[in-house]
N, C-alpha and C positions, 0 to 999 in steps of 0.2 A: 616702572623696571629703573634700577640704580643707573646712574650714568657708567658709562667706560671711559675711566681717565687713569691717568699715570698716577695717581697718587695710591697710596698703599690701603688693601682694603681694611675697613671699619669692625667688620664682624663676620664672626664664624659660628656658624650654628651645626652641631655635631650631634647626629641621631643614628645611633644602633637599630638595626630591623632584625628581627628573626620571627620568621613566618606571620608576618603582619599584612599580607596581601588585602585582607577586609577593611584595614583600619587607613591603610596608604591614601586612598583617593579623597578622602575625607582630611586627610592630614595635609594635603598637598592644597586643596581647595582653601584651608583655613590658614597655614602656615605663611605662605608667599605671600597674601593681601596684608597679613600685619607686619613683614619685614620690608615689602615694598613703600607702606606708609610710613616707615621710620626715616627715609629719606638719607639712608646711607649705602654705602656701597657694602656687600655683604656677599657672602656664599653659604650655601649648604651641603654640608659633607655626610652623607649617607655610608653607613658601612653593613654590607649585607653580609650577615654572621652565618654563613651557611645553612641560609634558607631552604625547605624544602619545600613549599607553595610557590606562587608565581612573583613572589615579592621583587626577585630581579627585573624580573621581564616589566613590571611597573616602574621599577626605579629607572630601568632604562627609558622607557619612553618618556618618563618625566624629564629624563637629561637632553633627550632629542627635543622636547618641548620648550625647555629653558636652560641652554648650553651655558650661557652666560653666567649663570649663580648656582647650577648644579653640579655636584662632583659624587660619584661612585664607587666606592672600595668595594670589589667582592670578594671576599674569602672564600677559599675551597672547601672550609668544614668550618662546624660552629666551635669557636674558642672562648665563647662567653661575653657578656655585655660589656666589661669592662676592657677585656682586650681590643673589642672593636673600637672603643673610644679611644684608646691610646694608639691604635693606628691610625685614627683620623687627627689625633693631637699632632702627631709627628709630620701631617701634611697641612695642617690649616695654613692661612695666610692671613687671617683679619687680627686686628689689636687687640680683640675682644671676643673670648668663646663662649658659648650659650652650649650646654648640655640638654637633650630632649630626650624623651621616649617617643616612640611611635605610636602606641597605644592609645594617646590622647585624655590619660586620665588628668596630666598634666597640661593645662591649654594652652598652646602656643599666644593665645593673647596676652599672657601674663607675664612673655617676656621683657616688655618696657618697664615692668616694674623692676626687675633686677638690674637693666641698664641705667635706670635712674640712680641706683645704688652706687653702681660701679661710676657714674659721671661725678656724684659726689664725694670720691675718693675712696672706696673700698676697691681692694684687688680681688676681693673675693665674696661672692654673694650665694650663698646657699639659701634655697627654699625650703618653707616648711608647709605641710599641706593643712589647710583650713578644712573642717567638716569632712575628715575623710570619709571615702564611699566605701572602704575596702570591707573585707568579709570581719566580724567579730574574732575570729582565731588570729588571721594577720594583725589585728589593730593591738589586741594584747600582745601578740608574740612580740609585735614593732616596741611595746613599751616595756617589756621585759628586756629585750636586746639594747636598749636606748640606757637602761638603768645600767646594764652589765657594763656597758662600752664607758659610761660615764666615770666607773667605779675603777676601773682598769687601766685607762687611758687617758692622756691629758687633751683629747680629741673632743671640743665643745660643738656639738651639735643637738639641735631641737628635732630635728627628724632624718635621722641619716639614709632614710629610704625613697627621698624625694631626688629626683634626677635632674629636676629644673635647677639647674646652677650656671653662674657665670664668673669666667675667669679673666684675668689680663692676662696678657701673652707672657709675661715675664714669668707667673705662675705655672703655667702650662709648659714652659720650656724647662723648666726645672723639673716639673713630675717626668718630662720625656729623658733627661740627662739622667734622673734616678737609675735607669733600667731596670724598675720593679717589674717582678713577674706576674707573682700572686700576690695582688693588692688590693684595696679599696679607694678608688681614684680621689672620691671626695677627701676623705680622710688623710690623703697623703698629700692633696694640694693645701689643705688647710693648713698642714705643718709647715709650709714655705710660703703662706700668705700672712703678711704685715699688718694687714688692717682688714682683716674676716668680718663681715654682716650677714646677718638674714633677713628675709623677706616671707610674709604671709602669702602663699598663693592660692587659688581654689582648686578643689580636687573635684574629677569627675568620674563617675562609674565609665568602666573601660566599654569602648564604642562595639567593640565584636572579638569574638575569639576569646581566647582564655589565658591567664596569665603565664609565662613562662619561665617564671620562678617557682622551680618546685619546693618544697619542704625541706628536702638535701640541699639544694642550691641555697636557700636562703639561711640555713645552719654553717653551711661551707663559708658563705661569703662573711657571716658575722665572726667565726672563728679566726678567718684569715686576719680580719680589722682588729681583733683581739690580739692575737699572736705577732702581727706585724708592726705592731705599735707599740707595744710594751711588753717588759718581762715581769709584770705584777702575777700573772697566772703561776708560773713558774715559782713566784716568790711566795704566793700564796699555799701554792702545794708543800712547798717545804715547812712552812709554819704549821700547816694542817699534820703533816707527817711527823713532824717533831712531837705535838701534843698528841697524836695517836700512839707513838713508840713509848712516850712519857705514860700514858695511860695505862697501856699494855704492860708494863713492866710493874707498875703499881699493881695492876690486878694479879700478874703472875706472883708478888711477893707476898700479896694476902691470900691468895689459893696455900703459898708452901708452908706461911704461918699457921693456916687452919688445918693442915694437913699434918703437920709436925706436932702441934701443941694440942690440937682435937680431935686427932686420929679419924680423919674423913675418910669414906674409902676412895678407890682408885677411880671407880667409874665416873662421880659426880665432876671429879676434876678434868677428867680425859675429855669429856664433851664439853667443857667449858673451854679447854686449850683447844680443840678445834675450831669452835668460835673466834676465838681471838686470831689464830693461823689465819682461816679464811678471812679474816677482815683486814690483815696485814697483808695479804696477798692482793686482796682487790685494791688497796691503797697504792700497791708497787704497780701493780698492772698500769691503772691511771696514770702515774707519774711516767712509766716508761712511753706510754702513749704522748703525752703532753712534751717530752724532753723529744719523742720521734719527731713529731709537728715542726719543732723549731729546727731541728739537724734536718729536716726535709725541705725545708724552706732555703736552708743555707746550699743546699745541693743541688735546687733547681736554679740559683744564681750563678754557682761556679761552672756549671757544666756548660752555660753559655750557649743552650739550644735554642734554635730559631723558635721565637714566639707565636708566630703565624705566618699564613703564606698567601699573599694576595694574589689570587687568579686573573684578574682584570680590571683595572681603571678606568674609569669614565671621567673625563674633563676636558676642558677647552684652554688651550696656552700652558706656557712653563710657568710653575710656581715662583714669585719673588726668592731670593736667596734668604735665608733667616739670617738674623743678627746674631 
């Protein structure tokens, strides 16, 4: 157990929790010994993201068991993994912050690897999963999404889906000050880091339960990533729309010449023009949706609505003042 001294905490571990009652006992049994063995003063900040099962009861019991190092933030509803992490970031006390999923697919035993990179001078360390144990669909989808992200943003990540990451306090403070609402925290942190690094970590099959990320959530998350850090989608769409308009104009011109000089019937050109019209309408609709996404992100920021509501916080002692 870490000593209780007047020195600032060296390490904070942030773990979002949503319906993980089957995994939490094993997580507790593996995580605390790993951190105790580091010989550092640490804390673990769990955010219960509106779980419907017994997750909060287990977190409450664990806080009672290890109140010196355990803190629990309890949301009144489900606000999403990244908002759960943001709430913890606003309250952490450590000089180094590590994020970890509760499903044990990223083993807590890999945390020392990230801390070694931090000690070597990096201010942001991202893990990338070795020998992934996910389904073929998720693996292929992840590769496609990584490819799209690399072509549309300047965020360089080998594996954006790995939540096992380490940050120095200055990077986390910058993320908190940004006030971002819908964003991808690892990418946002990367943009604030001056010396980012990556390290390979082992990956395991999910111990119990099912992934809380549906196909829609995965698409939504990566759409937020692309639109939140780049205007390239808008630029690509503008170029594509210009090409379509130019091609359509040429096609209409060709049809007009054929009609005037070769006396083609009206019916033949009518259906072709309908095809052109429908295509251009679909391009316009896609463009409206893309522009709406950017406008919607701006609206969410300017309306300044409360991002989440904390129902209860379990912790011992008062946090030190943030620098």
